[in-house]
KEGU-908993 format. One record per residue (C-alpha): residue in one letter; x, y negated, z; residue number from 0. Coordinates in steps of 0.2 Angstrom, whole numbers. Last residue first. Layout:
// KEGU-908993
+--------+-------+-------+-------+-----+
! residu !    xx !    yy !    zz ! num !
+--------+-------+-------+-------+-----+
!      A !     X !     Y !     Z ! NUM !
...
+--------+-------+-------+-------+-----+
//
This chain:
// KEGU-908993
+--------+-------+-------+-------+-----+
! residu !    xx !    yy !    zz ! num !
+--------+-------+-------+-------+-----+
!      H !    -2 !   477 !  -399 ! 348 !
!      L !     0 !   460 !  -390 ! 347 !
!      P !   -15 !   451 !  -383 ! 346 !
!      Q !   -21 !   434 !  -391 ! 345 !
!      A !   -19 !   419 !  -380 ! 344 !
!      I !    -6 !   410 !  -390 ! 343 !
!      V !   -17 !   412 !  -405 ! 342 !
!      D !   -32 !   404 !  -397 ! 341 !
!      Y !   -21 !   389 !  -390 ! 340 !
!      E !   -17 !   383 !  -407 ! 339 !
!      P !   -35 !   388 !  -413 ! 338 !
!      S !   -42 !   373 !  -402 ! 337 !
!      L !   -51 !   378 !  -386 ! 336 !
!      D !   -50 !   363 !  -375 ! 335 !
!      T !   -46 !   366 !  -357 ! 334 !
!      R !   -28 !   360 !  -355 ! 333 !
!      K !   -18 !   368 !  -342 ! 332 !
!      L !    -6 !   375 !  -354 ! 331 !
!      S !    -2 !   358 !  -360 ! 330 !
!      M !     2 !   351 !  -342 ! 329 !
!      Y !    14 !   366 !  -340 ! 328 !
!      T !    23 !   361 !  -356 ! 327 !
!      R !    24 !   343 !  -351 ! 326 !
!      D !    31 !   347 !  -334 ! 325 !
!      E !    44 !   358 !  -342 ! 324 !
!      Q !    49 !   344 !  -353 ! 323 !
!      K !    51 !   331 !  -339 ! 322 !
!      P !    37 !   318 !  -334 ! 321 !
!      K !    39 !   299 !  -337 ! 320 !
!      V !    39 !   288 !  -321 ! 319 !
!      K !    28 !   273 !  -322 ! 318 !
!      N !    14 !   280 !  -312 ! 317 !
!      R !    26 !   283 !  -298 ! 316 !
!      T !    32 !   265 !  -297 ! 315 !
!      N !    14 !   259 !  -296 ! 314 !
!      C !    10 !   270 !  -281 ! 313 !
!      L !    26 !   265 !  -272 ! 312 !
!      Y !    22 !   247 !  -274 ! 311 !
!      M !     5 !   249 !  -268 ! 310 !
!      L !    11 !   258 !  -253 ! 309 !
!      L !    24 !   245 !  -249 ! 308 !
!      I !    11 !   231 !  -250 ! 307 !
!      I !    -1 !   240 !  -239 ! 306 !
!      C !    13 !   243 !  -226 ! 305 !
!      I !    18 !   224 !  -226 ! 304 !
!      V !     0 !   219 !  -223 ! 303 !
!      N !    -1 !   231 !  -209 ! 302 !
!      V !    15 !   224 !  -201 ! 301 !
!      I !     9 !   206 !  -202 ! 300 !
!      L !    -8 !   210 !  -195 ! 299 !
!      S !     0 !   219 !  -180 ! 298 !
!      V !    12 !   204 !  -177 ! 297 !
!      G !    -3 !   192 !  -176 ! 296 !
!      A !   -13 !   204 !  -165 ! 295 !
!      V !     1 !   206 !  -153 ! 294 !
!      V !     4 !   187 !  -152 ! 293 !
!      W !   -15 !   184 !  -150 ! 292 !
!      P !   -15 !   196 !  -136 ! 291 !
!      L !     0 !   188 !  -127 ! 290 !
!      V !    -7 !   170 !  -126 ! 289 !
!      A !   -20 !   173 !  -113 ! 288 !
!      C !    -8 !   183 !  -101 ! 287 !
!      P !     5 !   169 !  -103 ! 286 !
!      A !    -7 !   156 !   -96 ! 285 !
!      Q !   -11 !   141 !  -107 ! 284 !
!      Q !    -8 !   124 !   -99 ! 283 !
!      Y !   -21 !   111 !  -100 ! 282 !
!      T !   -14 !    94 !   -94 ! 281 !
!      V !   -26 !    84 !   -83 ! 280 !
!      N !   -28 !    65 !   -85 ! 279 !
!      L !   -37 !    57 !   -70 ! 278 !
!      T !   -43 !    39 !   -72 ! 277 !
!      M !   -39 !    27 !   -58 ! 276 !
!      T !   -50 !    15 !   -47 ! 275 !
!      E !   -44 !     4 !   -33 ! 274 !
!      E !   -54 !    -3 !   -19 ! 273 !
!      T !   -56 !   -17 !    -6 ! 272 !
!      T !   -67 !   -19 !     9 ! 271 !
!      I !   -71 !   -32 !    22 ! 270 !
!      G !   -86 !   -26 !    33 ! 269 !
!      N !   -80 !   -36 !    48 ! 268 !
!      T !   -66 !   -24 !    51 ! 267 !
!      F !   -56 !   -17 !    37 ! 266 !
!      G !   -62 !    -4 !    24 ! 265 !
!      V !   -51 !     4 !    10 ! 264 !
!      K !   -58 !    12 !    -5 ! 263 !
!      C !   -49 !    24 !   -16 ! 262 !
!      T !   -58 !    28 !   -32 ! 261 !
!      I !   -56 !    43 !   -44 ! 260 !
!      I !   -63 !    43 !   -62 ! 259 !
!      S !   -65 !    59 !   -72 ! 258 !
!      G !   -56 !    61 !   -88 ! 257 !
!      H !   -49 !    78 !   -84 ! 256 !
!      H !   -56 !    84 !   -67 ! 255 !
!      E !   -67 !    97 !   -74 ! 254 !
!      A !   -52 !   106 !   -82 ! 253 !
!      S !   -45 !   109 !   -65 ! 252 !
!      S !   -33 !   102 !   -53 ! 251 !
!      N !   -31 !   110 !   -36 ! 250 !
!      F !   -33 !    98 !   -22 ! 249 !
!      T !   -23 !    86 !   -10 ! 248 !
!      L !   -29 !    69 !    -6 ! 247 !
!      T !   -17 !    58 !     4 ! 246 !
!      S !   -21 !    43 !    15 ! 245 !
!      S !   -10 !    28 !    19 ! 244 !
!      H !    -7 !    14 !    32 ! 243 !
!      R !     9 !     4 !    33 ! 242 !
!      Q !    13 !    -5 !    49 ! 241 !
!      T !    21 !   -22 !    53 ! 240 !
!      V !    22 !   -30 !    70 ! 239 !
!      A !    36 !   -21 !    79 ! 238 !
!      T !    43 !   -16 !    63 ! 237 !
!      L !    40 !    -2 !    50 ! 236 !
!      N !    28 !     8 !    60 ! 235 !
!      E !    21 !    21 !    48 ! 234 !
!      T !     3 !    27 !    49 ! 233 !
!      K !    -4 !    42 !    40 ! 232 !
!      F !   -21 !    49 !    36 ! 231 !
!      A !   -23 !    66 !    28 ! 230 !
!      T !   -36 !    73 !    16 ! 229 !
!      I !   -38 !    91 !    10 ! 228 !
!      N !   -49 !    95 !    -5 ! 227 !
!      G !   -60 !   110 !    -9 ! 226 !
!      S !   -73 !    99 !   -17 ! 225 !
!      I !   -69 !    82 !   -23 ! 224 !
!      H !   -82 !    70 !   -15 ! 223 !
!      S !   -96 !    62 !   -25 ! 222 !
!      D !   -99 !    47 !   -36 ! 221 !
!      D !  -113 !    49 !   -48 ! 220 !
!      E !  -111 !    57 !   -65 ! 219 !
!      G !  -111 !    52 !   -83 ! 218 !
!      A !   -93 !    57 !   -86 ! 217 !
!      G !   -86 !    63 !   -69 ! 216 !
!      R !   -85 !    53 !   -53 ! 215 !
!      W !   -73 !    53 !   -39 ! 214 !
!      T !   -73 !    47 !   -21 ! 213 !
!      W !   -59 !    45 !    -8 ! 212 !
!      T !   -60 !    36 !     8 ! 211 !
!      I !   -48 !    25 !    18 ! 210 !
!      T !   -53 !    17 !    35 ! 209 !
!      P !   -42 !     3 !    42 ! 208 !
!      V !   -33 !     3 !    58 ! 207 !
!      S !   -37 !   -13 !    68 ! 206 !
!      G !   -23 !   -25 !    69 ! 205 !
!      S !   -21 !   -29 !    50 ! 204 !
!      C !    -3 !   -28 !    46 ! 203 !
!      L !     7 !   -22 !    31 ! 202 !
!      G !    -4 !   -28 !    18 ! 201 !
!      P !   -14 !   -17 !     6 ! 200 !
!      A !   -19 !     1 !    11 ! 199 !
!      T !    -9 !    15 !     3 ! 198 !
!      C !   -18 !    28 !    -7 ! 197 !
!      T !    -8 !    44 !   -11 ! 196 !
!      L !   -13 !    59 !   -23 ! 195 !
!      T !    -8 !    77 !   -20 ! 194 !
!      T !    -8 !    91 !   -33 ! 193 !
!      Q !   -10 !   109 !   -33 ! 192 !
!      Q !    -9 !   118 !   -50 ! 191 !
!      G !   -22 !   126 !   -60 ! 190 !
!      E !   -23 !   113 !   -73 ! 189 !
!      T !    -8 !   101 !   -73 ! 188 !
!      L !    -9 !    84 !   -66 ! 187 !
!      P !     6 !    72 !   -67 ! 186 !
!      P !     7 !    62 !   -51 ! 185 !
!      V !    -6 !    49 !   -46 ! 184 !
!      M !     0 !    35 !   -34 ! 183 !
!      V !   -14 !    23 !   -29 ! 182 !
!      T !    -9 !     6 !   -21 ! 181 !
!      P !   -24 !    -2 !   -13 ! 180 !
!      K !   -30 !   -19 !   -19 ! 179 !
!      Q !   -26 !   -37 !   -13 ! 178 !
!      T !   -39 !   -50 !   -16 ! 177 !
!      L !   -46 !   -52 !     1 ! 176 !
!      G !   -55 !   -68 !     3 ! 175 !
!      K !   -45 !   -83 !     8 ! 174 !
!      V !   -39 !   -88 !    26 ! 173 !
!      S !   -30 !  -105 !    28 ! 172 !
!      F !   -16 !  -110 !    39 ! 171 !
!      T !   -11 !  -125 !    49 ! 170 !
!      A !     2 !  -126 !    63 ! 169 !
!      K !     1 !  -142 !    74 ! 168 !
!      T !    14 !  -154 !    81 ! 167 !
!      P !     9 !  -163 !    96 ! 166 !
!      F !    17 !  -151 !   109 ! 165 !
!      I !     5 !  -149 !   124 ! 164 !
!      F !    15 !  -151 !   140 ! 163 !
!      G !    13 !  -143 !   157 ! 162 !
!      S !    11 !  -145 !   176 ! 161 !
!      A !     9 !  -135 !   192 ! 160 !
!      A !    19 !  -142 !   207 ! 159 !
!      G !    34 !  -134 !   214 ! 158 !
!      N !    46 !  -148 !   209 ! 157 !
!      V !    39 !  -147 !   192 ! 156 !
!      L !    32 !  -130 !   188 ! 155 !
!      G !    26 !  -122 !   172 ! 154 !
!      N !    14 !  -122 !   157 ! 153 !
!      V !    19 !  -123 !   138 ! 152 !
!      R !     6 !  -129 !   126 ! 151 !
!      F !     5 !  -124 !   107 ! 150 !
!      Q !    -8 !  -130 !    94 ! 149 !
!      Y !   -17 !  -122 !    80 ! 148 !
!      S !   -26 !  -130 !    65 ! 147 !
!      G !   -39 !  -122 !    54 ! 146 !
!      S !   -44 !  -106 !    45 ! 145 !
!      D !   -50 !   -92 !    57 ! 144 !
!      S !   -67 !   -94 !    49 ! 143 !
!      E !   -61 !   -85 !    34 ! 142 !
!      T !   -59 !   -69 !    44 ! 141 !
!      L !   -43 !   -61 !    50 ! 140 !
!      D !   -41 !   -44 !    58 ! 139 !
!      N !   -25 !   -49 !    67 ! 138 !
!      I !   -17 !   -65 !    73 ! 137 !
!      I !     2 !   -64 !    76 ! 136 !
!      I !    10 !   -77 !    88 ! 135 !
!      S !    27 !   -85 !    88 ! 134 !
!      C !    31 !   -94 !   105 ! 133 !
!      K !    49 !   -89 !   107 ! 132 !
!      K !    58 !   -98 !   121 ! 131 !
!      Q !    70 !   -83 !   124 ! 130 !
!      N !    68 !   -85 !   143 ! 129 !
!      M !    49 !   -85 !   141 ! 128 !
!      D !    49 !   -67 !   135 ! 127 !
!      P !    33 !   -62 !   126 ! 126 !
!      K !    41 !   -59 !   110 ! 125 !
!      L !    28 !   -57 !    96 ! 124 !
!      L !    15 !   -66 !   106 ! 123 !
!      F !    -2 !   -58 !   103 ! 122 !
!      V !   -19 !   -64 !    96 ! 121 !
!      R !   -33 !   -51 !    91 ! 120 !
!      G !   -38 !   -43 !   107 ! 119 !
!      K !   -49 !   -58 !   112 ! 118 !
!      F !   -50 !   -70 !    98 ! 117 !
!      G !   -69 !   -71 !    96 ! 116 !
!      S !   -72 !   -71 !   115 ! 115 !
!      Q !   -62 !   -87 !   117 ! 114 !
!      V !   -47 !   -84 !   129 ! 113 !
!      R !   -49 !   -91 !   147 ! 112 !
!      N !   -51 !   -73 !   154 ! 111 !
!      N !   -34 !   -69 !   147 ! 110 !
!      N !   -25 !   -78 !   161 ! 109 !
!      D !    -6 !   -80 !   161 ! 108 !
!      S !    -1 !   -77 !   143 ! 107 !
!      D !   -15 !   -88 !   137 ! 106 !
!      L !   -21 !   -85 !   119 ! 105 !
!      I !   -35 !   -92 !   109 ! 104 !
!      I !   -39 !  -107 !   120 ! 103 !
!      D !   -52 !  -120 !   112 ! 102 !
!      Q !   -63 !  -120 !   127 ! 101 !
!      D !   -49 !  -126 !   137 ! 100 !
!      V !   -47 !  -142 !   127 !  99 !
!      C !   -38 !  -147 !   112 !  98 !
!      T !   -39 !  -165 !   105 !  97 !
!      G !   -44 !  -164 !    87 !  96 !
!      E !   -45 !  -150 !    74 !  95 !
!      C !   -44 !  -136 !    87 !  94 !
!      K !   -37 !  -118 !    89 !  93 !
!      Y !   -27 !  -117 !   105 !  92 !
!      W !   -11 !  -107 !   111 !  91 !
!      V !    -5 !  -106 !   128 !  90 !
!      M !    12 !  -101 !   135 !  89 !
!      H !    17 !   -97 !   153 !  88 !
!      Q !    32 !  -100 !   165 !  87 !
!      P !    42 !  -115 !   159 !  86 !
!      T !    52 !  -124 !   172 !  85 !
!      L !    49 !  -142 !   170 !  84 !
!      G !    61 !  -155 !   177 !  83 !
!      T !    61 !  -165 !   161 !  82 !
!      Y !    80 !  -167 !   163 !  81 !
!      Y !    83 !  -149 !   159 !  80 !
!      H !    78 !  -150 !   141 !  79 !
!      V !    63 !  -139 !   136 !  78 !
!      T !    65 !  -130 !   120 !  77 !
!      F !    53 !  -122 !   108 !  76 !
!      S !    51 !  -108 !    95 !  75 !
!      C !    37 !  -104 !    83 !  74 !
!      P !    33 !   -93 !    68 !  73 !
!      I !    14 !   -91 !    65 !  72 !
!      V !    11 !   -74 !    59 !  71 !
!      V !    -5 !   -69 !    49 !  70 !
!      C !   -15 !   -53 !    48 !  69 !
!      L !   -26 !   -43 !    36 !  68 !
!      G !   -45 !   -42 !    34 !  67 !
!      A !   -46 !   -59 !    26 !  66 !
!      Q !   -31 !   -65 !    17 !  65 !
!      A !   -17 !   -77 !    23 !  64 !
!      T !   -10 !   -94 !    17 !  63 !
!      I !     1 !  -104 !    28 !  62 !
!      D !     1 !  -123 !    26 !  61 !
!      G !    17 !  -133 !    26 !  60 !
!      E !    32 !  -132 !    38 !  59 !
!      S !    34 !  -118 !    49 !  58 !
!      L !    35 !  -123 !    67 !  57 !
!      T !    50 !  -129 !    78 !  56 !
!      I !    46 !  -137 !    95 !  55 !
!      C !    56 !  -149 !   106 !  54 !
!      F !    51 !  -156 !   123 !  53 !
!      G !    63 !  -169 !   130 !  52 !
!      H !    51 !  -183 !   129 !  51 !
!      E !    46 !  -179 !   111 !  50 !
!      C !    55 !  -168 !    99 !  49 !
!      V !    50 !  -160 !    82 !  48 !
!      P !    62 !  -146 !    77 !  47 !
!      A !    68 !  -146 !    59 !  46 !
!      D !    62 !  -132 !    47 !  45 !
!      T !    76 !  -125 !    37 !  44 !
!      D !    82 !  -128 !    19 !  43 !
!      A !    85 !  -147 !    19 !  42 !
!      T !    93 !  -147 !    36 !  41 !
!      S !    90 !  -156 !    53 !  40 !
!      C !    97 !  -147 !    68 !  39 !
!      G !   112 !  -157 !    73 !  38 !
!      L !   105 !  -174 !    69 !  37 !
!      S !    89 !  -171 !    78 !  36 !
!      F !    98 !  -165 !    94 !  35 !
!      L !   110 !  -180 !    93 !  34 !
!      L !    95 !  -192 !    92 !  33 !
!      T !    85 !  -184 !   106 !  32 !
!      A !   100 !  -183 !   117 !  31 !
!      C !   104 !  -201 !   114 !  30 !
!      M !    87 !  -207 !   117 !  29 !
!      L !    85 !  -196 !   133 !  28 !
!      V !   101 !  -201 !   140 !  27 !
!      F !    96 !  -220 !   138 !  26 !
!      M !    79 !  -217 !   146 !  25 !
!      R !    88 !  -207 !   160 !  24 !
!      I !    99 !  -222 !   164 !  23 !
!      Q !    85 !  -234 !   164 !  22 !
!      H !    74 !  -224 !   175 !  21 !
!      N !    89 !  -221 !   187 !  20 !
!      L !    91 !  -240 !   188 !  19 !
!      C !    72 !  -241 !   192 !  18 !
!      D !    73 !  -228 !   205 !  17 !
!      T !    87 !  -236 !   213 !  16 !
!      E !    78 !  -253 !   213 !  15 !
!      G !    63 !  -246 !   222 !  14 !
!      D !    49 !  -234 !   217 !  13 !
!      A !    48 !  -230 !   198 !  12 !
!      P !    50 !  -211 !   197 !  11 !
!      F !    55 !  -205 !   179 !  10 !
!      V !    53 !  -187 !   176 !   9 !
!      R !    38 !  -181 !   187 !   8 !
!      R !    27 !  -196 !   189 !   7 !
!      Q !    31 !  -206 !   173 !   6 !
!      V !    33 !  -191 !   162 !   5 !
!      F !    18 !  -181 !   169 !   4 !
!      E !     7 !  -197 !   169 !   3 !
!      T !    11 !  -200 !   151 !   2 !
!      L !     8 !  -181 !   147 !   1 !
!      M !    -9 !  -182 !   156 !   0 !
+--------+-------+-------+-------+-----+
//
C-alpha cells in the first residue's frame, strides 16, 4: 500500500514530463533525507527514522513499566511537503508482525475501531495534529500489554484518503508491581491527635486507586482503628501525572504502642501493594498525676527533719546540769525517810 501511495500520489509516471519530474523528485528526496539525517543525529538524543519523506522519532530501547500503573510512549513525526499528504488523524496499533485494523488501540478519528481491552486506557498526550506530536499514555497496565506498538498517520492526498504506517516500532514490557506505598508516621504521644499519610506508588495509573488502613495489636487480627478519620486526596502534578494519598487521623493511646499498621493500595484488575509500619507511642505523664507524688515526697522529708530536730533537742536537754537551787528542791522531794530528813522535819519549840 505504501509503494502504491508513493508511486501513485507522489511520483506520477505518465509521459516524459512525468518521468523527468520523477527523477527530479527522487534527487530532492535523497538530498533532503540525507540533510535531515545529518542535522538531527546526535549521540545523546534519539534520531528520527525517515522513509519516503515521513520521519518519526521514538524512544530508543525497551521501556519497562509496572502492572497497575501507566506508561508513556514519547513520539513525534514530520511529513515533508513533497509527499502531498495533509495529516488529519493518528492511529496506534499493537502487533508483532504486520498490523491490521484488528490491532488498533487508538484512533483519533473513530473510537469504535479500538480493541475493547484498550478502550478508555490509551490517550494522546497532545491531540493537536499541527504540533506533530504522537506521544501516547497507556493506563491501568497489565502484563499482557507487553509488546510492540506501531504508529500510522492518516490524511488526504489531492482530496483522496490515504495514510502511512511508520516502520519503526516502540517496544515496552510490563512487570509485576513491586513499588510499595509511602507511609509517613510522625512522632506519636499518648493522648495527642496524630495524622498518618499513605501515598500510592507511581504518579499515574488511570483509574483512581483504593487506599485502606488496618492495624493489628500483639496477637490480634487485623481491624480498623476506632474513632479515626480518613481522607482521600488527589494532586494533579502535570497533565498526565497525579499523586493519590490518604490520611488517617486518630488519638494516640497506650494500646496503639507496638501495634502494626498497614496501608494497602488497590489498582484495577486486582493488583495490590501494601506497606506495614510499627507504631511507637511515647507515654507522657500528666501534671495532675505527678503533683501528688511530689507533695508526698516533700511532706516525708519535712517529717523526717522534724523528728531529727526533736530527738536532738531531747538529747541536749538531758545533758544539761541542774543549778544549786534545783538540786535542793529535788532533794526535798525525795521520799526516803532517812534520819537526815527526820531532823529537818521536826517542829520548833
